N, C-alpha and C positions, 0 to 999 in steps of 0.2 A: 517898679510900680507896686503899690501896696493897696489892699482893699480889705474891708471887713465884711464877713458874711452877715446877713441881715439879722440884727438884734442879738447876736451871740458873740462871745469872747473868742473869736477865731480870726486871725489875720493871715493874709496870703500875699506873699511877694513873688512875682513871676519872673523878673529879670534882675541880674544875669543868671542867678540861681533861683530855683523854685524853693520857697520856704513857707511852711504853714506853721503858725504858732498857736498853741492852745494852752489852757491853764496847766495841764499836766505833762505836756510833751511838745517836741518840735520835730517836724518832718522836713526833709531836705533832699533835693535832687540837684547835684552839681551840674551846671550847664543848662538847667531848665528842662522843660518837658521834652523837647526834641531829642535831648541826650538819652532818653529812655530807649530809643530805637537801637542804639548801639550798646548801651549798658543799662539794662532794665532793673535798677535797684533804687529803692527809696530808703534813706537813712532815717531811723527813728532815734531821737535823743531825749534824755530827760531834761528837766528845766535848768539843770546846772550845766548843760551842754555835753554831758557824757553820753556816748552812743550806747543804745540798747541793742538795736537790730540794724543790720543792712538787709532790708526785706527785698527778696527777689520776686519780681513780678512775672516770672515764667511759671507755668503750671503744666501738668500733664494729666491725661485721661486715656489710658490704654483701652482699646476695645478687644473683643475676643479675636478679631481678625487682623488688627493692625496695631502696632506699637505707635503711640502718639509721640511725635517729635515736633518741636517748634523750629521751623527752618527760617523764619523771618518774623521780626516784630514789624508788622505792617504799618500801624499807626499808633500814635500816643496823643491823647487829647486831654484838655483840662476844662472843667466847667464848675460853676457854682450852682448847687441844687439843695433846696430845703435846709439852709443853714449849714451846709457842709461843702467842702471842696472835693470834687470828684475827678479822679484820674482813671482813664480807660486806655488799655493797650489791647489792640487786636493782634492776634498771633496766628500766623499761617501754620496749619496743622496737617500732619500726615494722616490723621484718623477722622477728622470732623470737618464738616462744611464751613463751620464758623466757630472760632474759639476766642474768647475775650476774658481778660481779667479786669475786674473793676475794683478800684481802691477808693474807699470813701474815708476822708479825713474829717472827723467830727470833733466837737468841743471836748468830748470825753475819751476818744480813742480812735483807732484805725480799724477799718472793716474791709476785709478782702474776700472776694467771691469770684469763682470761676463760672462762666456761662458757656454752654455748648449748644450747637445745632447740628443735627445729623441723625444717623441711624446706626445702632450697634449695641452690643452687650458690654456694659461698662466693667472694666477691670480695675487696675490700680489707679487711683487719683492722687496726684501730688499737689499740695499747696505750699507756697513759699519756695518753690523751686521746680525744676523739671528738666527734661532732656531737650537739647536744642543746639543751634549753631548761631553765632553772632557775627556781625560784620567785622569784628576785630580779628576773626580767625579762631576764636575760642569755640570749642564744641564739647559735647558730652553732657554730663549731669551737673546742673547748677543748683546751689543751695543758698539759703539765707545765712548771713553771719550773725553771731550773737556775742555780746560782751557781758558775761555773767559767771558767777562762781558756784551757783547752786540751782538745781531744778527740783521743784516740789511736785510730787506725783500723788494724786489723791486715791491711791489704791494700795491695799496691802500686797506685798510680794515676798518671796523667799529667794535670796536674802532680803531681810527687812530694810527698806530704803525709801521711806516717804520723802526723805531729803537725800539727794544724790548729786553727783557731778553732772552738769549738762552735757559732758562729753560721753556719757553713757546713754544707751537707748532706753526707751520707756514705751509701754504699750497699755492702752485703755480699750476695753471692749468686752466681748461676750464669749470668748473662747479661752479655755485654760483648764488645767488640772494639776496634779502634783508631780508630773513628769518634768525632767530637766528643761529649763527655759520656758515653762508653760504656767508657772505658779503666779499668775497675775489676774486670776478670775474671781478672787474672793469677793470683790464687789463686781457684780455683772448686771448691767454696766455701771461703772462709776461715773461721777461727773466728768464730762469731756472737757477738762481744763487742765492746763499745765502752767506753772508759774516759775519764772526766772527771778533769781535774787542776786544782789550785788555781793552778799557775804560769801562765806566759805562753809563747807559742810563740816560740822563738828559732831553731829549726832544724827542718827537715822530718823529720829522722831521729833526733835526740837528745832524750830526754825531759828536761824541766826538773825541778828538785827541787820537792818539795811533796807534799801529800796527794792520794790518788787514790780514785775511786769507780768500780767496774765495773758495767756493765749487760750481763748475760749471758742468752742464751736457752737454757733447759734443755729439750731435746727430742731424741729419737733422729732420725737422718736420715730414717728411713722415715715419720716423722710430720711432716716439714717439707714440706708441699705447696705452698709458696710459691716464687717465683723470686727474690725479693729481700727483704732487710730494709733499710728506709730510715730514717735519722735525718733528721727533717723539721723543722728549726728555723724559727722566725719570731719576731723581736723579743723574744728572751729566753725563749721557750717552745719546746717540742718535743714530738713524739710519735714512736713507732715504727710504721712501716707494714709489714705483711706481706701481699704481694699474691698471692692464690691464683688470680687471673685467671679466676674462675668455672669452674675445672676440678676443684675439690674438692667432692664431693657430701656434703651433710649430710642425714642421715635419722634423726632422733632426737637423741641427745646428742653434742656436740662440745666439745672443750676446746682452747684455744690452748697453745702452748709457755708454760712458766713464765718470766717475766721476773725474774731474780735480780739484786738490787741489793745490793752489799756493799762495804765498804772493802777496799782492796788496797794493796800496797806500790808498785805501778807498772804500766805497760802489760804488760810481759812476765809479771809475777806474775798479772795479770788473766787472761791466756791460760792460764797453768799452772793457775790455780784453776778456770777454765772446763772444762779438760780433765779435771781430777781430779773435778770435780762430775759430769760426764757419765759417767765410769767408775764412780763410786760409785753412780749411779742405774741402772746397766746399760744406758746409752745410747751407750756408746763402748767399744771394746775396750781392754784394759789395755796392749796392745803390738801389734807387727806380727803378721800371721797365722802367720809361720814364722820360725825362727831364720835369721839372715843367712848365706848361703853365702860362703865365702872370696872367690870371684871377684867378688862384688858390690861389694867394696871397691876393686876395681882402678880406676885412672884411666880416664876415658872419652875417646875421640876421636869427636866428632860433626862430620860434614862440612858442616853447613848454612852456617856462617860462610864457610868457604873456597869453598863452592859459590856463594854469593851474590857473593863478591868476584870470582870468575871469570866469572860471568854465564852466558849461554846455552851457551857451550862446555862448561862443566862439567856442565850439565844433559843435554846431548846424549849424552855418553859417560861417564855416572856411574861405571860399573864400573871402567874404566881410570883414571879420574881419582882415585878412592879409592885404587887401588893406587899411583899416583904419590905421593899425599900420605903414605901409610903408609911408603913407601920413604924419602921426605924426612925424616920424623920419626925413623925408625930411624937414619939417618945422623947426626942430631943427638943421639942417645942417648935419644930419647923412644919408649917402648914401651907404648902403651896396652893394657890388659887387655881392654877392650871397645870395639867400634866400633859407633856408632849410624848406621844408614842412615836419613837424615832424609827430609823431604818430597820428593815427585815420584818415588818409586821404583815406585809402583803404576801400572798401566795406567789404572785408574779408582779414585777414592777409595772406600774401603770394600770393594774387591773382594778384596784379598789376593793379587792376581795381579801379578807384576812386569811393568813396561813392557819389552817385548821389545827395544826399541832401546837404552834406557838401561841395562837390567840383563839382558843375555842370560845365560841359565843361572845365575840367582842361587843356586840350590841348590849348584852346583859352587863358586861363589865363597864361600859360607858354609862349605862343607867345607874350602876352602883356608885360611880364617881359623882354623878349628878346628885344622888341622894346624900353623898358626903359633903356636898357644897363645892365640888370641884368641877372645872370644865376640862375638856379633852381636845387637844390638837393632834392631827395625824400628819406625819412626815410624808411629803410628796416629792418624787423625783421628776424634775422637768425633763422633757425631751425623750425619755426612754421609750423605745418602740416595742418592747417585749410583748405587750398585750394588744397591740393594734395590728389590723390587717396591713399587709404590705402596700395596698392601694392607698392607704392614708399616711404613708411615710415618705420621707426623703431617703433616697437609696443611693448606694454606690453604683458605679458603672455596670457592675454585673447583676444589679437588681436586688442586692441584699439590703434590708432595712437598716438605716443608720440612726434615724431620729423621726419622731412624729412630725408631721407637717401642719403647722397652725394655719396655713393657707388653704388646707383641705376642708371644705364644708362638712364632709362626712366625719373627719376627726373632731372638728369643733362640736358637732352634735354628740359624738361619743363622749367627749370630755364633759359636757353638761350632764349627761346621764350618769357618768361615773361620780361626779361631784355630788349630785343629788343622792346617790346611793351611800356616799360616805357621810354626808352632813344632814340629809333630810330626815324628817321624823319617821318615815317608813323604812329608812335604811339603818345605818349604824348610829345615827343621831349624834355624831361628834360635833364639835363646836368651832372648828376651823382647821386651817392648814398651815404647816410649816413648810414652805416651798424651798427646795434645795436644787443644786446642780444646774442653775440657770446658765452657768458658764460652759455647759456642754452644748452650746449652739452648734449646729452643723456648719462645717467650713470646708470649702473646696469648689473649684471651678467645674469639676466633672460630676459633681453630685446632681442627682435628678429629683425634681419635685414630684409630688403626688399628681396623678393624672387629672384630678378634678380641682387642682389649685386655682383659686380665683383671684390671686394677686401675686406679684413678684416680690413680696416682702422677704427680706433676707437680713441676716445679721441682727443688728440692734432692732430694726423694725419688726423682724419676725418674732423676736423675744417679746417685744411689747404686745404684739398681737396675741401671743400665747398667754402671757400673764394677765392681760386684760380679760380674755375669755375665761380664764380660770377664776379670776376675781368676781366677775359678774355672775358666774355659775354658783360660786359660794354664797354670794348675797341672795341670789334667787332661792337657793336651797334652805338657807337659814339667815334671816335678816340681820342678826347680830353676830354672824360668823366673823372670826378674827383671821385675817390672812397676813402671814409674815413672809417677807422675801428678803433677799440681799441685793436687790436692784436699787442702787443709791443715786442714780441719775435723777435730777429733778423732774424730768418728763415722765418718769415712771411712778410719780406720786399718786396716780389714779389707779394703780394696780395693787396697792398694799395699804394696810392700816398700821403696820409695825415693820421696822427695818432691823434686820439682824446683823450684828457686827461680824459674825461668821468665825471660822476656825482661826485660832491663834497660831502664829508662826514662831520661828526660833532665833535665827542669828542674823547679824548685820553683814555688810560686805567684807568685813575683816574677820568674820567667823566668831565674833563675840556674841554671847547670849543677850537678847534684848528683853528686859523685864516685861512680863505679859501685861501687867497693869499699865505700863507706859504705852504698849501697843493699843490697849483698849481705849485709853484717853485720846490717842491720835485718831483712831477709827471713829469714835463717838463725835469728835470735833468735826470730822468730814461729814458724817451723817447729819448732824444738826445744822451744819451750814447749807447742805444741799436740800434737806427736807425738814425744816425747822419745826413743823407742827406735827410730824409723825412721831409715834412712840418708838423707842429703841429697845430691842432685845439684845442684852449685853452678852449672850452666849456664855460658854465656859469650856470650850474644847479646843485642843487638848491642853492640859496643864503639865508643865515639865516636872513639878515637884509639889509636895504637900505645902511647903512654905509659900511658894509662888501662888498656889491655888488660894490660900488664905488671903494673901495680899490682893489678888484679883477679886475675890468675893467681897472684900471690904471696899474696893474701889467701885464695884458695880452699883452699890446702893445710891451713890451720888451721881451716876452717869446715865442711868436708864432703868429698865425693868430688870431686876435681878433674875438670873437663871442659874439653877443648881444642877450640876451634872454628876456629882460624885457623892457616894454614901459611905462606902466601906474602906476603900483605898484610893490613893492617887499615885500612879506609877509604882504600885506595889507598896507604898508607904501607908501604914494604917491611919485611918481617920479616927480620931478620938472623940469621945463624948464632948470634951471641952471644945474641940474644933467645931462640931455641929452647933454647940451653944453659941459660939462666936458668930457663926453664920446667922443663927436665929436672932441674935441681938441686932445684927445689921438689917435684917428684914423688918424688925420692929421699928428701927430708925427710918427705914424707907417708907413704911406704911404711915408713920406719923407725918412725914414730909408730904406724901401724896394727899393725906387727909386735909392738910392745911390748904 
């Protein structure tokens, strides 16, 4: 039997096998819907008949008290709804009163969602697989199968591997640092999309030709109570893990993000499609919060690179050192429109109070920059609890502060006061914030929230709450304040005016150096696909050599807002007057392009 969904190019054959045909894919269940009770898999093929996925309809949602196992596929049903074919499987759960996986087959792709009813603190959620037992006698952890040679991951990592084998794990989220196995927080959060390709990995930064299939998470940031999304492969199978770390309270009905699976033209197209899908569903803004001010386009000078090159001497007398650098740049014809005062300017992290030895009378220095026609951004470290009372913090089990808690009304009020003191006319009168360390989101099931927390926002959702509060405070303090973040997820477009490409990394999976300009091009492509109307801060730290620095500086002018980090040396190699003149020529080219 065959039928067409109302008015759309989607056909459904029910017997003897279930087959749904769309313009870009075909879905099939051998033996029909009833067969799902013994073998809960749906095969997803491309239009040439080659299989992409053997999608497992089991799912898991551990609670703090009970590990979730599916001990029976109770029912499997088929329906036609709103121009789509809808499959529902009800799963007997050890942890929840009701558990159901819904698979919607639409003209453009496949959409999978887990629905729960019950009470508990949500732990690890798995989509596309889970732990269970089947009538065949098979039991344990089940995964979805995939037929692909490459996985595109839209986040910088060390080793550098935007393109990698799908047999390797990947992680997207808001937790990371430079320690082993944790350097994947450069974009925090990145777009929550992974892309499978038919080709083979030849480069960590250049996509091979061939067909592509995107796996996207459709959810507003406020509904993402997990810290990470993990691609967890094993022997040709995989599942997605969303770890809520027992911090999300379920009391009644709960639904996971929708996993959207659809054919795309390539990895960049997958991110663009992900962004457009979130905007269409009201889960991401259509553009930046405000029109860009003219001065936001101006080239940046950030002192961090030169500061590190000079070591303790630069840190001890930061104010005079910045003046020396700006004078040297001016002599070479380099006139930044914005100066970024980077790390170590505060007396205590999170205080907003300048260090009196390094930055005596910072307000006067900012005023002098304004008189010279320059704006000033202050570096701000997310999450740091150093200047906050413990009552406004997330703590370890022994009560030690680990991070500020954006769910604390008292901390949010403190943050507004701090930002006003940094940017307001009665305070330092700086012009905006360079927001860093958003990847330091607290993570752990035993962590404790602030006593006055008014929500259970955790992970991605907590970071969105923190950055949105910071952004609103900045705009309230100074209406044209510029806020720069490295949150590249489309749903975080309401938290920033400019997106920073962040720290450059080093080597690929084989230990070979990856040119820094190539890394910048890959990062910029992701940012522009996710947030096409936001400005891009192209960063410039760290550079492995003087030659690579010059190549990076040349690439910057065509990719976003140039940012200069070095003045005297790069990795100990002297920067010559001719080098600075070359950078100045690039800035002139950039300004001419912006003026057009």
